[in-house]
C-alpha positions in Angstrom: 36.2 -3.2 12.0 32.8 -2.0 13.2 30.5 -5.2 13.2 27.6 -4.6 10.3 24.3 -4.4 11.7 21.7 -7.1 12.3 17.6 -7.7 12.8 19.1 -8.2 16.4 21.0 -4.7 16.5 18.0 -3.0 16.1 15.2 -5.1 18.6 18.4 -5.2 21.2 18.3 -0.8 20.3 14.5 -1.0 21.1 14.2 -0.7 24.6 16.1 2.7 24.9 14.3 4.3 22.0 11.1 3.8 23.1 12.2 4.3 26.2 13.2 7.9 25.1 10.4 8.6 23.1 7.8 8.2 25.9 10.1 10.8 28.0 9.8 13.3 25.0 5.9 12.9 24.1 5.0 16.1 23.5 8.1 17.7 21.9 7.5 14.6 19.6 3.8 14.4 18.5 3.7 18.5 19.0 3.9 18.8 15.0 1.2 16.2 14.3 -1.3 17.2 17.3 -1.0 20.6 16.3 -2.9 20.0 12.6 -4.8 17.2 14.8 -6.2 20.5 16.9 -6.4 23.0 14.0 -9.9 21.8 13.0 -12.2 19.5 14.5 -11.0 16.4 12.8 -13.6 13.5 12.6 -11.7 10.3 11.6 -8.2 9.9 10.5 -6.9 8.2 7.4 -3.4 6.2 8.1 -2.1 6.0 4.2 0.9 3.3 4.6 1.3 -0.5 3.8 4.2 -3.6 4.9 5.1 -2.7 7.7 4.3 0.8 7.9 0.5 -0.5 7.7 1.7 -3.1 10.1 2.4 -1.1 12.9 -0.5 1.7 12.4 -2.4 -1.7 12.6 -1.2 -1.9 15.6 -1.7 0.8 17.2 -5.1 1.6 15.3 -7.8 0.3 18.2 -5.9 2.0 20.7 -6.1 5.1 18.5 -10.0 4.2 18.2 -10.3 4.3 22.3 -8.7 7.6 23.0 -9.5 9.8 19.9 -13.1 8.2 20.1 -13.0 8.8 16.3 -12.6 5.9 13.5 -8.9 5.1 12.3 -8.7 3.9 9.0 -5.5 2.1 6.9 -5.6 2.4 4.1 -2.7 1.2 1.1 -1.0 3.7 -0.8 -2.3 2.3 -4.4 -5.5 1.6 -3.3 -5.7 5.9 -2.4 -4.5 6.6 -5.3 -6.6 5.0 -7.4 -9.8 4.5 -6.0 -10.4 4.9 -1.8 -9.5 8.4 -1.3 -13.2 10.2 -1.2 -11.4 12.5 1.7 -14.2 15.0 3.3 -12.8 18.0 5.0 -12.9 17.0 8.5 -10.4 13.6 7.9 -7.1 13.9 8.8 -4.6 12.0 6.4 -1.0 11.3 6.3 1.1 8.9 5.0 3.8 6.9 6.9 6.6 5.3 5.6 9.6 4.3 7.2 13.0 5.2 4.8 10.7 8.2 2.6 11.4 6.5 -0.2 8.4 4.2 -1.3 8.0 5.0 -4.7 4.3 4.4 -4.6 3.7 6.8 -0.4 5.3 9.6 -2.1 2.6 9.1 -5.0 0.2 8.8 -1.9 1.5 12.7 -0.7 1.7 13.6 -4.7 -2.6 12.3 -4.7 -3.1 14.5 -1.5 -2.0 17.3 -2.9 -4.2 16.6 -6.3 -7.2 16.2 -3.6 -6.3 19.7 -2.6 -5.1 18.3 1.2 -2.9 18.9 3.0 0.0 16.2 2.7 1.5 15.1 5.8 4.5 12.6 5.6 5.0 11.0 8.7 8.6 9.0 8.1 12.4 7.3 9.9 14.0 9.8 7.6 12.8 13.7 7.5 16.2 13.8 5.6 14.3 11.0 2.3 13.1 11.9 -0.4 10.0 12.9 1.5 10.6 15.6 1.7 10.9 17.1 -1.2 6.9 16.1 -1.6 5.4 16.2 1.9 3.6 20.0 2.8 4.6 18.2 6.8 7.5 15.9 7.0 7.1 14.7 10.2 9.9 12.3 12.7 8.0 9.8 14.1 11.0 8.9 16.2 12.8 5.4 14.9 16.1 6.7 15.4 18.7 4.9 13.1 17.7 1.3 11.0 19.8 0.7 8.2 18.4 -3.3 7.9 15.5 -3.6 5.3 13.7 -6.6 8.0 12.5 -2.8 10.1 11.9 -4.4 13.6 13.0 -0.5 15.9 10.8 1.2 13.3 7.5 -1.0 13.2 7.4 -0.4 17.4 8.4 2.9 17.1 5.9 3.5 14.4 3.0 2.3 17.1 4.1 3.8 20.0 4.5 7.4 18.0 0.4 7.0 16.5 -0.4 6.6 20.3 1.2 8.7 21.5 -0.5 11.1 19.2 -3.6 9.8 20.5 -2.5 10.3 23.8 -1.5 13.8 23.6 -4.2 14.4 21.1 -7.1 13.3 23.5 -6.0 15.1 26.3 -5.2 18.6 24.9 -9.4 18.3 23.6 -10.0 16.8 26.7 -11.1 13.5 26.0 -9.9 11.7 28.6 -8.7 13.0 32.4 -4.7 13.9 33.0 -4.9 10.8 35.5 -6.5 8.8 32.5 -3.2 9.7 30.7 -0.5 9.4 33.2 -1.6 6.5 34.3 -1.6 5.1 30.3 2.2 7.3 30.4 3.5 4.8 33.2 2.7 2.0 31.8 4.1 2.8 28.9 7.1 3.4 31.1 7.5 -0.1 31.3 7.3 -0.9 27.8 11.3 -1.2 27.6 11.1 -4.2 30.5 9.0 -5.8 28.9 10.2 -5.8 26.0 13.0 -6.8 27.1 11.6 -9.7 29.3 10.4 -10.8 25.9 13.5 -10.4 24.0 14.5 -13.3 27.3 11.5 -15.9 26.9 11.7 -15.3 22.9 15.4 -17.6 23.0 14.0 -19.9 25.5 11.2 -20.7 23.6 13.3 -20.3 20.6 15.6 -23.5 22.3 12.1 -25.7 24.0 10.7 -25.7 20.1 13.9 -25.4 17.7 12.8 -28.5 15.8 9.1 -26.8 15.2 11.1 -23.5 14.1 13.3 -25.0 12.0 11.3 -26.9 10.0 8.2 -24.4 9.3 6.7 -24.9 5.9 2.9 -22.9 6.5 2.2 -20.3 9.0 -0.6 -18.8 10.5 -0.8 -16.1 12.4 -3.9 -15.0 14.3 -5.6 -12.7 17.1 -7.9 -9.8 17.7 -8.6 -6.4 17.8 -4.2 -5.2 18.2 -2.8 -9.0 18.4 -4.6 -9.0 13.9 -2.0 -6.1 14.0 0.7 -8.0 15.7 -0.5 -10.9 13.8 -0.1 -8.5 10.7 3.8 -8.1 11.2 4.5 -11.5 12.6 3.1 -12.9 9.5 5.2 -10.7 7.2 8.5 -10.9 8.9 8.4 -14.8 8.8 7.3 -14.5 5.2 9.8 -12.0 3.9 12.7 -13.2 5.9 11.9 -18.1 5.5 10.6 -17.6 2.5 7.5 -19.8 3.6 4.2 -18.8 3.0 2.8 -16.8 5.6 0.0 -15.2 6.7 -2.5 -13.4 9.1 -6.0 -13.3 9.6 -8.2 -11.9 12.5 -8.6 -14.8 14.1 -12.3 -15.3 13.3 -12.2 -15.0 9.9 -9.0 -18.0 10.0 -11.8 -20.7 10.5 -13.9 -19.5 7.9 -12.4 -21.2 5.7 -8.4 -21.1 5.8 -8.4 -23.3 8.7 -9.5 -26.0 5.9 -6.6 -26.6 4.9 -4.8 -27.5 8.2 -2.5 -30.7 8.8 0.1 -31.5 11.0 3.1 -30.0 8.8 1.0 -26.2 10.1 2.7 -24.0 12.2 0.3 -21.5 14.2 0.6 -18.6 16.1 -2.0 -16.8 18.0 -1.9 -13.8 20.0 -4.3 -13.3 22.7 -5.4 -9.9 23.4 -5.8 -10.1 27.4 -9.4 -8.6 26.7 -12.8 -9.4 25.0 -11.4 -12.3 22.2 -9.3 -13.9 25.0 -11.6 -16.7 25.2 -12.3 -17.0 22.3 -9.3 -16.6 21.4 -7.9 -20.0 22.8 -11.5 -21.4 22.1 -9.5 -21.9 18.2 -6.3 -22.0 19.7 -7.5 -25.3 21.2 -9.2 -26.1 17.4 -5.5 -25.5 15.3 -4.1 -27.1 18.4 -6.4 -30.3 17.2 -4.7 -30.8 14.1 -1.4 -30.2 14.3 1.1 -30.0 17.4 3.1 -26.5 16.0 0.4 -23.7 17.3 1.5 -21.5 19.5 -0.1 -18.6 21.2 1.1 -15.6 23.4 -0.8 -15.8 26.4 -1.0 -16.1 30.3 -3.6 -18.8 29.7 -3.4 -21.7 31.9 -5.2 -24.0 29.0 -2.1 -23.6 27.4 0.6 -25.7 28.3 4.4 -23.7 28.7 5.6 -25.6 26.1 3.2 -24.1 23.9 3.7 -20.3 25.3 5.2 -17.2 25.7 4.0 -15.6 29.3 3.4 -12.5 30.1 4.9 -12.7 33.7 3.4 -8.9 34.5 0.7 -7.0 35.6 -1.6 -5.3 32.1 -3.4 -2.5 32.9 -3.8 -1.9 29.2 -3.8 -4.3 26.3 -3.5 -2.2 23.6 -0.4 -1.4 24.4 0.9 -4.6 24.1 2.2 -4.4 20.6 5.7 -2.8 22.0 6.5 -6.0 23.9 5.2 -8.0 21.9 6.7 -7.3 18.8 10.2 -8.6 19.1 8.4 -12.3 20.1 8.1 -12.8 16.1 11.3 -10.5 15.2 13.9 -12.7 16.5 12.2 -15.7 15.1 12.4 -15.0 11.9 16.1 -13.8 12.4 16.5 -16.8 13.6 15.5 -19.3 11.4 16.5 -17.7 9.3 19.9 -17.5 10.0 20.2 -20.9 10.9 18.5 -22.3 7.6 21.1 -19.5 6.3 18.4 -18.1 3.8 19.2 -15.0 3.7 20.0 -15.3 0.7 16.7 -15.1 -2.4 16.7 -17.9 -5.0 19.2 -17.0 -7.5 15.7 -16.4 -10.8 14.6 -13.2 -7.7 17.6 -11.4 -9.1 16.5 -8.8 -11.3 12.7 -8.8 -10.2 13.9 -5.3 -9.1 14.4 -4.7 -12.8 10.8 -4.7 -14.0 9.2 -3.5 -11.3 11.3 -1.9 -7.9 9.1 0.0 -5.7 12.3 2.4 -3.8 13.7 5.1 -5.1 17.2 5.6 -5.5 17.8 7.6 -2.6 17.2 4.4 0.2 20.9 3.3 -0.9 22.2 6.4 1.3 19.5 5.6 3.9 19.0 1.7 4.1 22.5 0.5 1.9 22.1 -3.1 3.3 18.5 -3.4 2.1 
């Protein structure tokens, strides 16, 4: 009998998938790149929520740097209700891994209503998206049937980065030398992902007592570190079922920090760039309150027990979501498994009877959701 896949199944499959995707970058991104090149677009709107929004947030700083344009991420409902003043030189697309999110489908409808091309970016081009999108694009996740998505977040971030590179090269915004340098480092992401997986398991055993007794969690970072934080907080909250929040690190110390006690768990993600020094200062401040404060960093100020190290040369830190995300994915899976918390509270049983977020097709796409 075939084993039922879990989050770990897809975490372990991710390195192979991102390696495949970078090898097929031009083919994978061609549809979106061709659309981008067809007009003189000045900004990009990414319409997404949940992990699709978080994956986009992970890629946003990279996209802005290499495309040299503004990138706006807005949730589907916000786009439908208020923030939809698109200009003719704004490129907009809707992201949904399953292609079955009702709010994302409504956002595609809204794009058509506004007279814009309805572009859908999805992990399953045979999903409901195909009935609503003018252009339906597969971003290269492969198969993932567990609702707590892991491979899909990393591959989405990678797709958006590859799109930015290919489009930037085509528009002569970057040199071929720069392009090849970034592609070369992205080729290392699969190995780095495996290294972080291994380090996370070692970290977990070292800090098992603290990790299995989390009651409230904060995850903080700057730039791409903030993108990672948003997905890390979501994974912890939806699986371990504790209050879990993501903040841009400076925002964290302007109010949210006031409720800290020694019972709180905090994670800080180094951006290995301009925000690094400030992040470690905030880490130290939080660690003065709680012992359960951890960081993904190579800074020696953070002791080894409380750190995940990155033992390789980082030339483009904005690529780091491709290999740092498995840290939070593994922690979320393992704590939830050890605490037997996969089942929800019995009163949650009828929640979807009142407010569902997916179409019926989701049962075929992600039967384990």
